[in-house]
N, C-alpha and C positions, 0 to 999 in steps of 0.2 A: 502587206501589199498586193491591193487586186489589181490585178493587168486585165484590159477588155481590148479585142479584137473583132471589130466589124466587119462582114464581109457581105457579097447577095445583092449591091445598087446595081443600077444599069436605069438604061432608057426605056421607058415604055411610053404606049398609046394611053389616051383618055381611056377608062375602062379595063385597063390592064390589071395586071399583079406580079407582086416581087414577094420572097420568102427572102427577108433579111437574117443573118445569122450574128453572134455575139458571143466569141469565145470566153471564156470567163477563168480566169485563172487565180488561187485565193479564196479566201473567204468574207463575203464584202460584212462588215461590223454591222450594218441593220438588217434585219430579216427582210430587205429590197431590193430590186435591181429594175429599173427603170430605163425607156425610150424617149431619149428628147429629138429633136429636129430643131434645125436652123435653115430659115431659107434666105435668099441672098439679100444682104440690107435690112435682115428682122433678126430679134433677139431670140437665143434660144428658146422655143418652147415646149412645154412637157407635152409627150405622146399619150403612154400608160406607164403602167405601177405593177411587178406582181410579188407578193408576197410568197416568199420562197419556203416558206414554212409550210401556209396554206393552199399555195396555188391559184389563189386567190386574185383575181385582177383588175385593172380600173383605167378607164381609157379617158381623152379628153372628148368633148361633146363631138368636137371637129372629125375625129375617126370610129366612133362608139358605132358599133353592126360591120363597121369596112374593114378595120384590122384586128386582130387577134394576137395576141402576146403569149406568149407561153416556154416552157423550158423545157431541153432535152430529157430523153430517158435516163444520160449519165449526169444529169443536175448541172455541168458544167457549160453548158449550151445554151443562150438564151436564143428564141424566134421572136421575129415580129413578121407574122403573115400581114401584107399589107394589098386588099383587094378594093377593086372598082376604085382605081387612080383618078385623082383630078388633078388638072395642071398645078393649083394649090395646093398638092400634094411635095411639089419639086423643093426636095431639099437636102443637104447632110444630115443624117441620120447617127446619134450615139446610142450609144448604151453607157447605163451610169449607174454607179452608185448610188445616188442622187438624185432628187427629180430637177433641179437645179440644173442640173448637169456640171459639177464643179469638178468629179471626176469620173471622166467620159475617155472613151479612145479616140479612135485618131478617125473613125465616122466613115461611113460608105454614101455615096452620092447616089439619091432618086432622081430622075427629071424624065418628069411626064409629060410630053408633047407629041402633038398629031406632025 
């Protein structure tokens, strides 16, 4: 069973940056790990996926060129570098073993506000 623990969220001003982390224990059944987010009152939204074999990454159009999905050298940590943050990026961010967020951690809150 895979366990996922996110951290690194916080309150930032528009234009600010954060680095979110996800500690991964266990081996995912698929070759991918994803980040999803949920804004207040909204559905879960897919953000990014990384192939853990090739390290190839995929991004939602709303975050492409601002967010970077990567794995740590030890391979048991997933990172999401979030730059040029906008108020509409405010959400709870989760790492997940699937793009729909069915299996995810407890999440970390990112709030973008002036």
